Every structure is written in C-alpha cells, then in structure tokens.
C-alpha distance (Angstrom), angle and dihedral (degrees) to the residues before:
residue distance angle dihedral
M1 . . .
K2 3.81 . .
D3 3.75 123.5 .
N4 3.83 112.2 -107.0
N5 3.80 90.1 -114.8
D6 3.83 88.8 63.0
M7 3.85 91.9 55.7
P8 3.80 117.4 89.8
G9 3.82 91.8 -151.8
H10 3.79 92.0 57.1
L11 3.79 92.2 45.6
A12 3.82 91.8 48.6
R13 3.83 90.6 51.0
R14 3.79 91.4 49.1
F15 3.82 91.8 48.5
Q16 3.77 90.2 49.1
Q17 3.79 89.9 51.7
I18 3.80 90.0 51.9
A19 3.79 93.4 43.6
V20 3.83 93.4 52.8
A21 3.83 93.1 45.1
V22 3.80 91.7 50.2
F23 3.76 94.4 44.9
L24 3.85 92.7 49.3
A25 3.83 92.1 46.4
E26 3.78 94.2 49.6
V27 3.79 94.4 43.9
E28 3.83 92.6 45.8
E29 3.75 92.5 48.5
S30 3.82 87.3 55.2
G31 3.80 90.6 54.7
F32 3.80 99.1 -103.1
D33 3.84 132.3 123.9
L34 3.77 104.1 -152.7
T35 3.78 130.0 127.1
P36 3.79 123.3 -142.3
V37 3.82 92.1 -104.9
Q38 3.84 91.9 47.9
Y39 3.87 88.8 50.3
A40 3.82 91.5 49.5
A41 3.81 91.1 48.0
L42 3.75 94.2 47.7
A43 3.83 93.9 47.4
T44 3.81 89.8 48.5
I45 3.81 92.5 49.6
K46 3.80 88.7 51.2
S47 3.81 90.3 51.3
N48 3.81 94.1 44.4
P49 3.83 108.3 36.6
G50 3.78 113.2 -163.2
L51 3.81 97.7 18.6
D52 3.82 119.4 147.0
Q53 3.78 127.2 -121.3
V54 3.76 94.8 -103.1
T55 3.80 92.1 54.0
L56 3.78 90.4 45.6
A57 3.79 91.6 52.8
G58 3.80 90.0 51.1
L59 3.80 93.8 48.3
I60 3.79 93.6 53.4
A61 3.87 95.6 34.3
Y62 3.80 93.0 -118.2
D63 3.79 128.8 145.4
R64 3.79 111.3 -90.5
T65 3.76 94.4 -136.9
T66 3.81 96.8 51.2
I67 3.80 96.6 41.8
T68 3.79 87.4 81.8
G69 3.81 90.8 69.2
V70 3.80 91.2 49.6
I71 3.85 90.5 52.6
D72 3.83 90.7 44.1
R73 3.79 89.1 58.0
L74 3.79 93.1 46.4
V75 3.80 89.4 51.3
Q76 3.79 92.8 46.8
K77 3.81 89.7 52.1
G78 3.85 89.7 51.2
L79 3.80 92.3 -117.4
A80 3.82 98.3 115.4
E81 3.72 139.4 13.3
R82 3.79 138.6 -154.2
R83 3.77 120.6 -130.1
A84 3.75 131.5 -175.8
S85 3.78 110.6 -95.2
S86 3.78 117.4 -109.6
R87 3.84 88.9 -150.3
D88 3.80 101.5 43.1
R89 3.82 125.4 24.6
R90 3.74 91.9 -152.7
A91 3.81 95.1 53.3
R92 3.77 128.9 78.4
E93 3.79 122.0 -144.7
L94 3.77 119.9 -143.4
E95 3.83 123.2 -135.1
I96 3.75 131.3 178.2
T97 3.80 116.9 -122.7
D98 3.83 127.2 -134.3
E99 3.84 86.3 -103.9
G100 3.80 89.4 51.8
R101 3.78 89.8 53.5
R102 3.76 92.4 48.6
T103 3.79 91.0 47.2
L104 3.82 92.3 52.1
R105 3.83 90.9 48.3
R106 3.83 92.7 49.0
I107 3.82 97.2 41.1
T108 3.81 96.1 49.7
P109 3.89 95.7 88.9
A110 3.87 90.3 53.4
V111 3.86 91.3 47.1
E112 3.82 90.8 48.5
S113 3.79 90.6 47.5
A114 3.81 90.6 51.2
Q115 3.83 90.9 53.7
R116 3.79 90.5 52.1
I117 3.87 92.3 47.9
M118 3.82 90.7 50.4
L119 3.77 90.3 58.5
R120 3.79 98.3 42.9
G121 3.68 112.5 131.1
L122 3.78 89.9 42.2
T123 3.79 126.0 94.7
A124 3.87 115.5 -123.1
K125 3.78 88.7 -102.3
E126 3.82 91.9 49.2
G127 3.79 90.4 48.8
E128 3.79 90.4 52.2
E129 3.80 90.6 48.1
L130 3.78 91.3 49.4
M131 3.82 90.5 51.5
R132 3.83 90.8 47.9
L133 3.76 91.8 50.7
L134 3.81 93.9 44.9
R135 3.83 90.7 51.9
K136 3.84 90.1 47.8
A137 3.83 93.4 50.2
I138 3.82 93.0 43.2
T139 3.86 91.4 49.5
A140 3.80 91.5 49.6
G141 3.89 92.4 49.2
N142 3.80 99.2 34.8
E143 3.77 95.8 108.8
L144 3.84 91.3 49.7
S145 3.84 89.5 63.6
R146 3.82 123.0 100.1
A147 3.82 84.4 -135.0
P148 3.82 108.2 34.2
L149 3.77 121.0 -167.4
R150 3.84 110.4 -103.5
D151 3.78 132.9 -165.5
V152 3.82 122.3 -125.1
Q153 3.81 108.2 -88.1
A154 3.78 113.5 -135.4
C-alpha cells in the first residue's frame, strides 16, 4: 500500500485545504466575507452579464444543484441580483451589482496575495510548471467530475 503522500488524490485534497484556508485568511484580513466559490461566481457573473445559473455552474465547475445557495448568498450580500430572463420566462439572469463591482476591485489584492502564498516554497518557474501540470491533469479528468467545467454556449 502506498503512503498517502504518494497518492495524487490525497495531495490534491491537502492542497485544496491549504488553498481555502489561505484564501479565507487573506480575504478576511482585508475586511471581506467571501468564500473562494463565491469569489469565482461573482467574477464570472461580472465577465458574463446576464448568464443563467446552469451556465454559471458549468463555467466554474460547480454542482448545478448547490450553485443556488452560492447565488443566494451573493444576492443577500448585495453583490449580485437575479432578473427575469428576457429569453425564457422560467430562467433567471444574473447580474453583478455596483457593490459587487466595488468588492471585486477592492478584494483583488487579497486574492492575488493568497495565490502567491499558496505557491510559496516554489520558484517562479516551479509555480508555472505546477500550474501547467494542474491544468493538464484537470483537462484530462474534467469529464470524470460530478461538476465538469463547461464553456459558454452561444
């Protein structure tokens, strides 16, 4: 039997624990209350005004059934809003609010700092190589995920 530290799944879980802890600490220290998933959702809503929940879930590789709670929290915080779709009465379009834009602008230094802290101990070249390898492994396994990453559908 292999040692846990020789198993990619264990190492990925450990890195995720570290990544979330670092992100939350940096964001909280800057005076914000936003999780990594909430940040990803808000940034994606800003980049794709009017997208629906299902599309948002696909773009951030998040489970379609639990994205509702993420959006609920963004709406409660006044960072995003739901609007009736002009194309489909049953669908709701997502829009970032002015407060959401201000939050993204002000939180960016903390998010960038968190990314640097996550890679501490690696040289710049090693950090780039880790990112390249993570992207490669994630692309190869995307369809195995319960929440695969999806492109925007035109």
